[in-house]
C-alpha positions as CSV (number, residue, x, y, z in Angstrom):
1,M,13.5,-7.1,9.1
2,L,11.9,-9.5,11.6
3,D,13.0,-12.6,13.5
4,I,11.1,-15.6,14.9
5,E,11.7,-14.6,18.5
6,T,10.1,-11.1,17.9
7,L,7.2,-12.8,16.1
8,K,6.6,-15.1,19.1
9,K,7.0,-12.2,21.6
10,F,4.3,-10.0,20.1
11,D,2.0,-12.6,18.4
12,K,1.2,-13.9,21.9
13,N,-1.7,-16.0,20.7
14,K,0.3,-17.6,17.9
15,M,-1.9,-16.5,15.0
16,Y,1.1,-17.0,12.7
17,E,1.1,-20.7,13.5
18,I,-2.4,-21.1,12.1
19,Y,-1.5,-19.2,9.0
20,D,1.5,-21.5,8.5
21,E,-1.0,-24.4,8.4
22,W,-3.5,-22.8,6.0
23,P,-2.5,-24.9,3.0
24,L,-2.7,-28.1,5.1
25,I,-6.0,-27.1,6.6
26,A,-7.4,-26.3,3.2
27,R,-6.5,-29.7,1.8
28,E,-7.7,-31.6,4.8
29,Q,-11.1,-29.9,4.8
30,Y,-11.6,-30.3,1.1
31,E,-10.6,-34.0,1.1
32,S,-12.6,-34.8,4.2
33,D,-15.8,-36.9,4.3
34,L,-18.1,-33.9,4.5
35,N,-21.4,-34.7,2.7
36,P,-22.3,-32.3,-0.2
37,I,-25.8,-30.8,-0.3
38,D,-27.8,-30.6,-3.6
39,F,-30.6,-28.0,-3.8
40,G,-31.5,-28.9,-7.3
41,K,-32.1,-26.1,-9.8
42,I,-30.8,-22.7,-8.6
43,S,-31.5,-19.2,-9.9
44,H,-30.9,-17.0,-6.7
45,I,-28.5,-17.5,-3.8
46,V,-27.7,-15.2,-0.9
47,F,-24.6,-15.5,1.3
48,A,-25.1,-13.9,4.7
49,G,-22.2,-13.3,7.1
50,M,-20.1,-10.6,8.8
51,G,-16.4,-10.1,9.0
52,G,-14.4,-13.2,8.1
53,S,-17.7,-15.1,7.4
54,G,-18.7,-12.3,5.0
55,A,-15.3,-12.6,3.2
56,I,-16.2,-16.2,2.4
57,G,-19.5,-15.0,0.9
58,D,-17.6,-12.5,-1.2
59,I,-15.4,-15.3,-2.7
60,L,-18.3,-17.7,-3.4
61,S,-20.2,-14.8,-5.0
62,S,-17.2,-14.1,-7.2
63,I,-17.2,-17.7,-8.3
64,L,-20.9,-17.4,-9.3
65,S,-20.4,-14.0,-11.0
66,K,-20.0,-15.4,-14.5
67,T,-23.0,-17.7,-14.3
68,N,-26.7,-17.2,-14.7
69,I,-27.2,-17.6,-11.0
70,H,-28.1,-14.3,-9.2
71,A,-25.8,-14.1,-6.2
72,E,-25.9,-11.6,-3.4
73,V,-23.9,-11.0,-0.3
74,V,-25.7,-9.7,2.8
75,K,-23.6,-8.1,5.6
76,G,-26.3,-6.8,7.9
77,Y,-29.6,-7.6,9.4
78,L,-32.0,-7.6,6.5
79,L,-32.6,-9.9,3.5
80,P,-33.2,-8.3,0.0
81,K,-36.8,-8.1,-1.0
82,T,-36.0,-10.4,-3.9
83,V,-35.6,-13.4,-1.5
84,D,-38.5,-15.9,-1.5
85,S,-39.2,-19.6,-1.0
86,E,-37.2,-20.4,-4.2
87,S,-34.1,-18.6,-3.0
88,I,-31.2,-20.3,-1.3
89,V,-29.8,-18.6,1.8
90,V,-26.3,-19.7,3.0
91,A,-25.8,-18.3,6.5
92,T,-22.3,-18.3,8.0
93,S,-21.3,-17.3,11.4
94,I,-18.0,-18.8,12.5
95,S,-18.7,-18.0,16.1
96,G,-22.3,-19.0,15.8
97,N,-23.4,-15.9,17.7
98,T,-23.4,-13.1,15.1
99,E,-26.6,-11.3,15.7
100,E,-26.9,-9.9,12.1
101,T,-26.6,-13.3,10.5
102,L,-29.0,-14.8,13.1
103,S,-31.5,-12.1,12.1
104,V,-31.1,-13.0,8.4
105,L,-31.5,-16.7,9.2
106,N,-34.7,-16.0,11.1
107,S,-36.1,-14.0,8.2
108,A,-35.2,-16.7,5.7
109,T,-36.9,-19.3,7.9
110,K,-40.2,-17.3,7.9
111,L,-40.0,-16.9,4.1
112,G,-39.7,-20.6,3.7
113,S,-36.4,-20.2,1.8
114,R,-34.1,-23.1,1.2
115,I,-31.3,-22.7,3.8
116,I,-28.0,-24.1,4.9
117,A,-26.1,-22.7,7.8
118,F,-22.5,-23.0,9.0
119,S,-21.0,-22.3,12.3
120,N,-18.9,-23.5,15.2
121,G,-21.9,-24.2,17.4
122,G,-23.4,-21.3,19.3
123,K,-26.9,-19.8,19.0
124,M,-26.9,-20.6,15.3
125,Q,-26.6,-24.4,15.9
126,K,-29.4,-24.3,18.5
127,F,-31.7,-22.3,16.1
128,C,-31.1,-24.7,13.3
129,Q,-31.8,-27.7,15.4
130,E,-35.0,-26.2,16.7
131,N,-36.2,-25.3,13.2
132,S,-35.0,-28.4,11.3
133,I,-32.6,-26.3,9.2
134,N,-29.7,-27.9,7.2
135,Y,-26.7,-27.2,9.4
136,R,-23.1,-28.1,9.4
137,N,-20.7,-27.6,12.4
138,I,-17.2,-26.6,11.4
139,P,-14.5,-26.1,14.1
140,M,-13.1,-22.6,14.6
141,R,-9.3,-22.4,14.7
142,H,-7.8,-19.6,16.8
143,S,-10.3,-16.9,15.7
144,P,-13.0,-16.3,13.1
145,R,-10.6,-14.6,10.7
146,A,-7.9,-17.2,11.1
147,S,-10.5,-19.9,10.4
148,F,-10.9,-18.6,6.9
149,T,-9.5,-21.7,5.0
150,T,-11.2,-24.1,7.5
151,F,-14.6,-22.8,6.6
152,L,-14.1,-21.9,3.0
153,F,-12.8,-25.3,1.9
154,S,-15.3,-27.1,4.0
155,M,-18.1,-25.1,2.3
156,L,-16.6,-25.6,-1.2
157,K,-16.9,-29.4,-0.5
158,I,-20.4,-29.2,0.9
159,L,-21.7,-26.8,-1.7
160,E,-20.0,-28.6,-4.6
161,P,-23.3,-29.4,-6.4
162,V,-24.3,-25.7,-6.1
163,L,-21.0,-24.0,-7.2
164,P,-19.9,-24.1,-10.9
165,I,-16.3,-24.7,-10.0
166,R,-14.3,-27.8,-11.1
167,K,-12.6,-30.0,-8.5
168,G,-9.4,-29.4,-10.4
169,D,-9.7,-25.7,-9.9
170,V,-10.1,-26.2,-6.1
171,I,-7.0,-28.5,-6.0
172,D,-5.1,-25.9,-8.1
173,S,-5.9,-23.2,-5.5
174,I,-4.6,-25.5,-2.7
175,E,-1.4,-26.2,-4.6
176,K,-0.9,-22.5,-5.1
177,L,-1.3,-22.0,-1.3
178,E,1.3,-24.8,-0.6
179,K,3.7,-23.1,-3.0
180,L,3.1,-19.7,-1.5
181,K,3.6,-20.9,2.0
182,K,7.3,-21.6,1.3
183,E,7.7,-17.9,0.4
184,I,5.7,-16.2,3.1
185,S,5.6,-18.4,6.2
186,S,7.4,-17.8,9.5
187,S,10.1,-20.2,8.3
188,N,11.2,-17.6,5.7
189,L,11.7,-14.3,7.5
190,T,14.0,-12.9,4.8
191,E,14.0,-10.1,2.3
192,E,12.6,-12.6,-0.2
193,N,9.4,-13.0,1.7
194,P,6.8,-10.9,-0.2
195,S,4.4,-10.6,2.7
196,L,7.2,-9.4,4.9
197,S,8.3,-6.9,2.3
198,L,4.7,-5.5,2.0
199,A,4.4,-5.3,5.8
200,N,7.7,-3.3,5.9
201,W,6.3,-0.9,3.3
202,I,2.9,-0.3,4.9
203,S,2.6,2.9,6.9
204,D,0.1,5.6,7.6
205,I,-3.2,4.8,5.8
206,P,-3.1,2.3,2.9
207,L,-5.6,2.9,0.1
208,I,-6.2,-0.3,-1.7
209,Y,-7.1,-0.1,-5.4
210,Y,-8.6,-3.2,-7.1
211,P,-10.3,-4.3,-10.2
212,L,-13.9,-5.6,-9.8
213,G,-13.0,-9.3,-10.0
214,L,-10.6,-9.0,-7.1
215,Q,-12.8,-7.1,-4.8
216,A,-13.1,-9.9,-2.4
217,A,-9.3,-9.9,-1.8
218,A,-9.2,-6.1,-1.4
219,I,-12.0,-6.1,1.2
220,R,-10.4,-8.9,3.1
221,F,-7.1,-7.1,3.1
222,K,-8.7,-3.9,4.5
223,N,-10.5,-5.9,7.2
224,S,-7.3,-7.7,8.2
225,L,-5.3,-4.5,8.3
226,Q,-7.9,-3.1,10.6
227,E,-8.3,-6.1,12.9
228,N,-4.7,-7.4,13.0
229,A,-2.5,-4.3,12.5
230,K,-5.1,-2.0,14.1
231,I,-4.7,0.7,11.4
232,H,-7.1,2.5,9.1
233,A,-7.4,1.3,5.5
234,I,-9.5,2.2,2.5
235,T,-10.6,0.3,-0.6
236,E,-11.5,1.8,-4.0
237,D,-12.4,0.2,-7.4
238,V,-9.7,1.4,-9.8
239,I,-12.2,2.3,-12.6
240,E,-14.5,4.3,-10.3
241,A,-11.5,6.0,-8.6
242,C,-10.4,7.4,-12.0
243,H,-13.7,9.3,-12.0
244,N,-13.4,10.8,-8.6
245,G,-10.8,9.5,-6.1
246,I,-7.8,10.3,-8.2
247,V,-8.4,14.0,-7.6
248,S,-7.5,13.6,-4.0
249,W,-3.9,13.0,-5.0
250,T,-3.5,16.5,-6.3
251,K,-2.6,17.7,-2.8
252,P,-0.1,16.2,-0.3
253,S,-1.3,13.2,1.6
254,T,-0.2,10.5,4.1
255,V,-2.4,8.0,2.4
256,K,-0.3,5.3,0.6
257,P,-1.7,3.5,-2.6
258,V,-1.5,-0.2,-2.9
259,L,-2.4,-1.6,-6.4
260,I,-3.9,-5.1,-6.5
261,Q,-3.8,-6.1,-10.1
262,G,-4.9,-9.2,-11.9
263,E,-2.6,-10.9,-14.4
264,E,-5.7,-11.4,-16.7
265,D,-7.4,-8.1,-16.1
266,Y,-9.7,-6.7,-18.8
267,I,-7.7,-4.9,-21.5
268,K,-9.3,-1.5,-20.6
269,T,-8.5,-2.1,-16.9
270,K,-4.9,-2.8,-17.7
271,E,-4.8,0.5,-19.6
272,R,-6.2,2.3,-16.5
273,W,-3.5,0.8,-14.3
274,M,-0.8,2.1,-16.7
275,I,-2.3,5.6,-16.7
276,L,-2.7,5.6,-12.9
277,K,0.9,4.5,-12.3
278,Q,2.1,7.1,-14.7
279,F,0.1,9.8,-12.8
280,F,1.7,8.6,-9.5
281,K,5.2,8.7,-11.0
282,E,4.7,12.2,-12.4
283,N,3.5,13.4,-9.1
284,K,6.2,11.6,-7.1
285,I,3.6,9.4,-5.2
286,E,5.1,6.2,-4.0
287,Y,2.9,3.1,-4.5
288,Y,3.1,-0.7,-4.0
289,E,2.1,-3.2,-6.7
290,I,0.7,-6.7,-6.0
291,K,-0.3,-9.0,-8.8
292,S,-2.5,-12.1,-8.8
293,V,-1.3,-15.4,-10.1
294,N,-2.7,-16.8,-13.3
295,G,-5.6,-19.3,-13.1
296,N,-9.2,-19.7,-12.0
297,I,-10.9,-17.0,-9.8
298,L,-10.6,-19.1,-6.7
299,S,-6.9,-19.6,-7.1
300,K,-6.4,-15.9,-7.7
301,L,-8.4,-14.8,-4.7
302,I,-7.1,-17.3,-2.1
303,H,-3.5,-16.7,-3.2
304,L,-3.9,-13.0,-2.8
305,I,-5.7,-13.3,0.6
306,Y,-3.0,-15.6,2.0
307,L,-0.2,-13.2,0.9
308,L,-2.0,-10.1,2.1
309,D,-3.4,-11.5,5.4
310,Y,0.1,-12.7,6.4
311,S,1.5,-9.2,5.8
312,T,-1.0,-7.8,8.3
313,I,0.3,-10.2,11.0
314,Y,3.9,-9.1,10.2
315,R,2.8,-5.4,10.2
316,A,1.3,-5.8,13.7
317,V,4.4,-7.5,15.1
318,M,6.6,-4.8,13.5
319,S,4.5,-2.3,15.4
320,Q,4.8,-4.3,18.6
321,I,1.1,-5.2,18.6
322,D,-0.5,-8.5,19.3
323,P,-2.7,-9.2,16.1
324,T,-5.3,-11.3,17.9
325,P,-7.2,-9.0,20.4
326,V,-10.1,-7.0,19.0
327,K,-11.3,-5.1,22.1
328,A,-13.2,-2.4,20.1
329,I,-15.3,-5.1,18.5
330,D,-15.9,-6.7,21.9
331,Y,-16.9,-3.2,23.2
332,V,-19.7,-2.9,20.6
333,K,-20.9,-6.5,21.0
334,D,-21.1,-6.2,24.8
335,R,-23.4,-3.2,24.4
336,L,-25.8,-4.6,21.8
337,G,-29.2,-5.5,23.2
């Protein structure tokens, strides 16, 4: 299917090596001496960030989804009108130069919101220093998207007083990463590698179905397919798709369905999965199933993201593409005023 020499040949910037270290990085960052921040009573929190930084906001928002805290994720220039001086704004730009997130940070400063910002230096660090804003510098490893665990587990440590997640749940998510690494890393390029098997199956345009609770993993998978494998990808909520998107399958298509299912999905969602799969079988539509592990929401999401992200690196190499360069993104950034 794939050998280490081919992986090294096409992954010229060695992204796979960072992914092999994800579990170690996660543990090191969470067990580091980073100082937590306590904002006191919280009712409204906004996570601002684009791309890989935005994916972190998606996960943290998922953790808060079953609490009384109103959480929002902003992927753009503007803050919601609901943000005021009582709101907490968590701004993340791994590069430190993301103009959309800098715009949000500037707006939050003018509103007098409670703020904490995370980056690897750049304009964000300078802005925070000039405006006396809580700021933490976290090193980028390889690229913003490959720095996912570096930033996520650092932020889980720093935002510990804010997030209603037990330390044991975070440790459980790291242990699941460590176990998964043995199956999907570059040291196991065999048919038993689930990320490699998925990469081998992916072709044309993947359409990623997901239940609401696993949206963060689906969006991250879409983004990584686009950035690493350089292919189009689509995401759809499985419940909503049964009210519209499913009709698209009544004519021949080169789109390929990928079903991201939760082991503990709501009973009606499980029923929907069964019906959808039966529909695909009756219409001879090939699909690929991926299931989350059992456990807390962080463990489910980080396990899925590790498995799915690695498959996009393998897919890139199988297509003789270097996963690292993102020249189209650079094209846009170079032309922004």
